Steps between C-alpha positions, in 0.01 A plus 500: 500500500783738584666421165180588313468831682866580430445432129192721487679779684794478259266511198323810629832665589639442149182636345504809724869559421430482127204738525690748718799528264299461175682180408308256279358223713655155455149351510253494210248787522199286400338199662546289186875566508519410867309177438741416218792540739326278757423235237860496377630473856267212584594323177870539578458371856289202389751410229788524746311284750406244232857469369643490852267221612633258237 
């Protein structure tokens, strides 16, 4: 639980830093882009798990 809260805090801190200094955000600005990143991450993790279990 503490790890999840730390990750959320870091994500909000990075976003606030980018907004404050007018730096382009490293995250996609649209929900579809964010879902694409999530899907690619899940696919990578599942592939790594599948190959590692053999």
